[in-house]
C-alpha positions as CSV (number, residue, x, y, z in Angstrom):
1,X,-0.1,0.2,-0.3
2,X,1.4,3.6,-0.1
3,X,1.2,6.2,1.9
4,X,-1.8,8.8,2.0
5,X,0.2,12.0,2.8
6,X,-3.7,13.7,4.0
7,X,-4.7,10.2,6.2
8,X,-0.8,10.4,7.5
9,X,-1.3,14.0,9.1
10,X,-4.6,13.3,10.2
11,X,-3.8,10.3,12.5
12,X,-0.3,11.1,13.2
13,X,1.9,14.4,12.3
14,X,5.3,13.3,14.1
15,X,6.6,9.8,14.8
16,X,8.5,11.0,18.0
17,X,4.5,12.1,19.2
18,X,2.8,8.7,18.7
19,X,4.1,5.1,19.4
20,X,2.7,4.5,15.6
21,X,1.1,1.0,17.1
22,X,-2.1,-0.8,16.1
23,X,-5.4,0.9,18.0
24,X,-8.1,-1.8,18.0
25,X,-7.8,-2.6,14.5
26,X,-5.9,0.7,13.2
27,X,-2.2,0.7,12.4
28,X,-0.8,4.3,12.6
29,X,1.7,5.4,9.9
30,X,3.7,8.4,10.5
31,X,4.4,10.9,7.8
32,X,7.5,10.9,5.3
33,X,7.8,7.1,5.0
34,X,7.0,7.6,1.7
35,X,10.7,7.8,0.6
36,X,13.6,4.8,1.9
37,X,15.2,7.6,4.1
38,X,12.0,8.6,6.2
39,X,11.2,4.9,6.5
40,X,14.6,3.5,7.8
41,X,14.1,6.6,10.1
42,X,10.5,5.1,11.7
43,X,12.1,1.5,11.5
44,X,15.2,2.5,13.6
45,X,13.1,4.3,15.9
46,X,10.9,3.7,19.2
47,X,7.7,4.5,17.7
48,X,8.0,1.1,15.4
49,X,5.5,-1.6,16.0
50,X,6.9,-4.6,17.5
51,X,4.4,-7.3,15.5
52,X,3.8,-7.8,12.0
53,X,6.0,-7.4,9.4
54,X,6.3,-3.7,7.4
55,X,8.9,-3.7,4.5
56,X,9.5,-0.9,2.3
57,X,9.1,-1.9,-1.4
58,X,10.7,0.5,-3.9
59,X,8.4,3.3,-2.2
60,X,5.4,1.1,-1.1
61,X,4.6,0.3,2.2
62,X,3.7,-3.7,2.5
63,X,1.9,-4.3,5.8
64,X,1.2,-7.9,6.8
65,X,-0.4,-8.2,10.5
66,X,-1.4,-11.6,9.7
67,X,-0.3,-14.3,12.2
68,X,2.0,-16.8,11.7
69,X,1.2,-20.5,10.7
70,X,2.3,-22.4,13.2
71,X,3.2,-25.8,11.0
72,X,3.0,-24.3,7.3
73,X,5.1,-21.4,8.2
74,X,6.8,-21.1,11.2
75,X,8.1,-25.0,11.5
76,X,9.3,-24.9,7.9
77,X,11.4,-21.8,8.9
78,X,12.8,-23.5,11.7
79,X,13.6,-26.5,10.3
80,X,15.5,-24.4,7.5
81,X,17.4,-22.3,10.2
82,X,18.6,-24.9,11.8
83,X,19.9,-26.5,8.8
84,X,21.7,-23.0,8.0
85,X,23.0,-22.8,11.3
86,X,24.9,-26.6,10.7
87,X,26.0,-25.4,7.4
88,X,27.2,-21.6,8.0
89,X,27.8,-20.8,11.5
90,X,28.9,-24.3,12.6
91,X,31.5,-24.4,9.8
92,X,32.7,-20.7,10.2
93,X,31.9,-19.5,7.1
94,X,29.4,-16.7,8.1
95,X,25.9,-15.9,10.2
96,X,22.4,-16.7,10.1
97,X,19.4,-14.7,11.1
98,X,16.4,-15.3,11.2
99,X,12.9,-12.7,11.8
100,X,13.2,-8.8,12.4
101,X,16.5,-8.9,10.9
102,X,16.3,-5.8,8.7
103,X,17.9,-6.1,5.3
104,X,18.6,-2.6,3.3
105,X,19.3,-2.0,-0.1
106,X,19.5,1.7,-1.6
107,X,20.1,0.6,-4.7
108,X,16.5,-1.6,-4.8
109,X,15.0,1.3,-2.7
110,X,14.2,-1.7,-0.1
111,X,14.1,-2.5,3.8
112,X,12.5,-5.4,4.2
113,X,12.9,-8.2,6.9
114,X,12.8,-12.0,5.5
115,X,11.8,-14.9,7.0
116,X,15.7,-16.1,7.0
117,X,19.0,-14.8,6.0
118,X,22.9,-16.0,5.7
119,X,25.8,-13.3,5.5
120,X,29.2,-14.8,4.8
121,X,32.1,-12.9,6.7
122,X,34.4,-12.2,3.3
123,X,30.5,-10.6,2.5
124,X,31.2,-8.3,5.4
125,X,34.7,-8.1,5.4
126,X,35.0,-7.0,1.5
127,X,32.0,-4.8,2.5
128,X,29.4,-6.1,0.4
129,X,27.2,-5.8,3.6
130,X,27.5,-3.6,5.7
131,X,26.4,-3.9,9.7
132,X,24.2,-0.6,10.4
133,X,24.8,0.5,13.7
134,X,22.2,1.4,16.5
135,X,21.4,5.4,17.4
136,X,23.4,4.9,20.7
137,X,26.7,3.9,19.5
138,X,27.2,0.8,21.6
139,X,29.6,-1.6,21.1
140,X,28.5,-4.8,19.2
141,X,24.8,-3.5,18.2
142,X,23.8,-3.3,14.8
143,X,20.3,-2.7,13.7
144,X,20.2,-3.4,9.7
145,X,22.6,-4.9,7.1
146,X,22.8,-3.1,4.3
147,X,23.8,-4.4,0.6
148,X,23.2,-8.1,-0.2
149,X,22.9,-10.8,1.8
150,X,24.5,-14.2,0.3
151,X,21.3,-16.0,0.9
152,X,17.4,-14.8,1.5
153,X,14.5,-17.2,2.4
154,X,10.8,-16.3,1.9
155,X,8.4,-18.4,3.4
156,X,4.9,-17.5,1.5
157,X,1.6,-17.4,3.6
158,X,-1.9,-17.3,2.6
159,X,-1.2,-13.7,2.5
160,X,2.3,-13.0,1.1
161,X,1.6,-15.2,-2.0
162,X,2.1,-11.6,-4.1
163,X,4.6,-10.0,-2.7
164,X,6.7,-13.6,-2.4
165,X,6.3,-14.3,-5.7
166,X,5.7,-11.2,-7.9
167,X,7.0,-7.9,-6.0
168,X,9.9,-9.1,-3.8
169,X,12.0,-11.0,-6.6
170,X,12.8,-8.1,-8.6
171,X,14.1,-6.0,-6.4
172,X,16.3,-8.8,-4.2
173,X,17.8,-8.8,-7.7
174,X,18.5,-5.2,-8.5
175,X,19.9,-5.2,-4.7
176,X,22.6,-8.3,-5.9
177,X,21.1,-11.3,-3.6
178,X,22.6,-14.0,-5.2
179,X,20.5,-16.9,-3.9
180,X,16.9,-16.4,-3.2
181,X,15.1,-19.4,-1.8
182,X,11.1,-19.4,-2.1
183,X,9.2,-22.3,0.2
184,X,5.6,-23.1,0.0
185,X,4.8,-25.7,2.7
186,X,1.4,-24.9,2.3
187,X,0.3,-28.0,-0.1
188,X,-1.3,-27.9,-3.4
189,X,-5.0,-28.2,-3.6
190,X,-5.4,-32.4,-4.0
191,X,-2.3,-33.0,-2.4
192,X,-2.5,-35.6,0.3
193,X,-2.2,-33.9,3.5
194,X,0.9,-36.4,4.7
195,X,2.9,-35.6,1.2
196,X,6.4,-35.8,2.0
197,X,7.8,-32.7,0.3
198,X,7.4,-29.2,0.5
199,X,7.7,-26.7,-2.4
200,X,11.1,-25.4,-2.4
201,X,11.9,-22.9,-5.1
202,X,16.1,-22.0,-5.4
203,X,16.8,-19.1,-7.9
204,X,19.9,-18.1,-8.7
205,X,21.0,-14.7,-9.7
206,X,22.0,-14.7,-13.7
207,X,23.6,-12.4,-15.8
208,X,21.2,-9.4,-16.6
209,X,19.7,-9.3,-13.3
210,X,17.2,-11.7,-13.2
211,X,16.6,-14.9,-10.8
212,X,16.6,-18.3,-12.9
213,X,15.0,-21.1,-11.4
214,X,17.3,-24.3,-10.3
215,X,14.8,-26.9,-11.7
216,X,13.9,-29.6,-9.3
217,X,14.1,-33.3,-10.3
218,X,11.5,-35.5,-10.4
219,X,12.1,-36.3,-6.3
220,X,12.1,-32.7,-5.8
221,X,16.4,-32.4,-5.4
222,X,17.9,-28.7,-6.5
223,X,20.6,-27.2,-6.5
224,X,22.2,-24.7,-4.0
225,X,25.0,-22.6,-5.5
226,X,25.2,-21.3,-1.8
227,X,25.5,-24.7,0.1
228,X,27.1,-26.7,-2.5
229,X,24.7,-29.4,-2.2
230,X,21.3,-30.5,-3.7
231,X,18.5,-29.5,-1.1
232,X,14.7,-30.9,-0.8
233,X,12.9,-30.3,1.9
234,X,10.7,-32.9,3.6
235,X,7.6,-32.7,5.6
236,X,6.4,-35.5,7.4
237,X,2.6,-35.4,9.6
238,X,2.9,-35.9,13.6
239,X,-0.6,-37.7,14.1
240,X,-2.4,-35.3,12.6
241,X,-1.6,-32.9,15.0
242,X,0.9,-30.9,12.7
243,X,4.2,-31.1,10.4
244,X,7.7,-31.6,11.1
245,X,10.6,-30.7,8.4
246,X,14.2,-31.1,7.3
247,X,16.5,-30.0,5.1
248,X,17.8,-33.1,3.4
249,X,21.4,-32.1,1.7
250,X,23.1,-34.6,-0.9
């Protein structure tokens, strides 16, 4: 959604004056957030809402206050994070972050909080990704990553289909993110509830600045250049109570 200037002035005239939180069903949006610089001031202030996901996509706000589905979103995200931790952090290659880690790209006019991301130490040392310090200047206190993380993951939910599949990928490509995973654990219509694989779309940044899908084989395996392995995301039903997930590597 694009901010409405007149509505902004009626709701709040100064982002330091009102904590910009939900009042009933309303989310108060301060004036001046229709630019990346203005949005960054808001997102790094105490006025920014502490729940929901609010992204800045090339001049537009994408606001999603929907609760996260436990087994079709949260459980899949947790399994991916655990696998990346083993492959990236334990091997000393870099860091892995989940939720509420804000990524900013000035080139793409983008400020987002992906579901999962990974950054290699080499990318930080080279300056391809920059840690943005907190305003207080405390040691080792950072609030954003600016640049192009080495891997981003978006887990698709009912409320984010259009954003995740259509609006975000071109902006992530413009930002220079080398590998993007789009995960859909909701299942297709007519698919058995206990189906063993979730949809895992691994996209690589190609020359010309667009993503190309790494085609999965008939058994659901796709190539990840970031991990240097073939991957598939398996789902198991647990006594009709929910699902567990495992990222398998080959």
